C-alpha positions in Angstrom: -12.3 -5.4 -5.3 -13.4 -7.8 -2.5 -10.7 -7.0 0.0 -9.2 -10.4 1.9 -8.2 -8.9 5.3 -10.7 -6.6 7.4 -10.0 -2.7 8.1 -10.6 -0.8 11.3 -11.5 2.5 10.5 -10.5 4.4 13.3 -11.7 7.9 14.3 -10.5 10.0 17.2 -13.4 12.0 18.7 -13.6 15.1 21.1 -17.0 16.6 21.0 -17.5 16.0 17.5 -21.0 14.5 17.9 -22.3 17.3 15.3 -19.9 15.8 12.5 -21.2 12.0 13.0 -24.7 12.5 10.9 -22.8 14.3 8.2 -19.6 12.3 7.8 -20.2 8.7 9.2 -22.1 7.5 6.4 -19.4 8.1 4.0 -16.9 6.4 6.3 -19.2 3.4 6.4 -19.9 3.3 3.0 -16.0 3.0 2.2 -16.2 -0.5 4.7 -17.1 -4.1 3.8 -18.3 -6.8 6.0 -16.3 -8.0 8.9 -14.5 -4.6 9.0 -14.6 -2.5 12.0 -15.7 1.4 13.3 -13.9 2.5 15.8 -14.3 5.8 17.8 -12.1 6.5 20.3 -14.1 9.4 22.5 -11.5 11.7 24.6 -14.0 12.5 27.2 -16.3 14.8 25.2 -18.7 16.7 27.0 -21.3 16.4 24.3 -23.6 13.6 23.7 -20.9 11.8 21.5 -21.1 8.7 23.5 -24.8 8.5 24.1 -25.2 8.9 20.3 -23.3 6.3 19.3 -24.6 3.7 21.7 -28.2 4.6 20.8 -27.7 4.6 17.1 -25.5 1.6 16.9 -27.3 -0.3 19.7 -23.9 -0.4 21.4 -23.6 -2.7 24.6 -20.8 -2.3 27.6 -18.0 -4.6 27.1 -17.2 -5.5 30.9 -14.5 -8.2 29.4 -12.3 -5.5 27.8 -13.2 -2.2 29.8 -10.7 -1.2 32.6 -10.2 1.9 34.7 -8.6 3.6 31.8 -11.3 3.4 29.2 -14.6 1.6 28.6 -15.4 -0.4 25.7 -19.0 -0.3 24.2 -19.8 -2.7 21.0 -22.4 -2.2 18.8 -23.1 -3.0 14.9 -24.5 -2.0 11.4 -26.2 -5.1 11.2 -27.2 -4.7 7.5 -23.8 -4.4 6.4 -22.1 -6.9 9.4 -19.7 -4.1 10.5 -18.8 -3.8 14.2 -18.9 -0.7 15.7 -16.4 -0.2 19.0 -16.9 3.2 21.2 -13.8 3.4 23.2 -14.2 6.1 25.9 -11.3 7.4 27.6 -11.5 7.9 31.4 -9.3 11.4 30.8 -8.4 13.0 28.1 -5.4 11.6 26.5 -5.3 14.1 23.5 -4.9 13.2 19.8 -2.0 11.1 19.4 -2.6 9.0 22.6 -6.2 8.3 21.5 -5.1 7.3 18.2 -2.4 4.9 19.8 -5.0 3.3 22.1 -7.3 2.6 18.9 -4.7 0.9 17.0 -4.0 -1.3 20.2 -7.3 -2.2 20.5 -8.2 -2.6 17.0 -9.5 -6.0 15.7 -7.6 -5.4 12.5 -3.7 -5.0 11.6 -4.9 -2.4 8.7 -5.9 1.1 10.0 -8.1 3.5 8.0 -7.0 6.4 10.5 -9.6 9.5 9.5 -10.5 12.9 11.5 -14.2 13.2 12.4 -14.8 15.7 9.8 -13.8 13.5 6.8 -15.8 12.1 4.0 -14.2 9.7 2.2 -14.7 8.7 -1.3 -16.7 5.2 -1.2 -13.6 3.8 -3.3 -10.9 5.3 -1.3 -10.2 2.0 0.9 -10.0 0.0 -2.4 -7.2 2.8 -3.5 -5.1 2.2 -0.3 -5.2 -1.5 0.1 -3.7 -2.1 -3.2 -0.5 -0.8 -1.9 -0.3 -3.5 0.9 -0.8 -6.3 -1.8 0.0 -9.2 -2.1 -0.5 -9.9 1.7 -1.2 -6.9 3.8 -0.2 -8.6 7.3 3.0 -9.4 5.6 3.8 -6.2 3.8 6.5 -4.0 4.2 4.6 -0.9 3.6 4.1 0.7 6.7 1.5 3.5 5.7 0.0 5.2 2.9 -1.4 8.6 2.6 -4.2 10.1 0.2 -5.2 13.4 -1.0 -9.0 13.6 -0.3 -10.6 16.7 -1.9 
């Protein structure tokens, strides 16, 4: 099923670089053209941010960066997926980092994941159908899934 509305896959991160190569390919497989992959980095001390910048050709977005966070934007060109890396200036912890990502997301539909999750390729289609006929005006707030 081709979704009519975009989705932002939001992953909070703290020193999770070692998980990116293993789990991000599965996350990317769930996305379609014009979706967004957003990683909110919570002041990692590993090479998470530099790896994301290099891997996705991300460039500094001076128009949206502030004293509280820096934004880098890249892409997965072959899939036309935007990759946004938000780097917190100070560690906000999980909840506040997720909230920051939601506020900065391109899309109203958020697919919130931990950095060590490999979703099934069709996971978004299974979740998305609960927001039909119109995800933007739907009265459904959230849908959870059991991922094995």
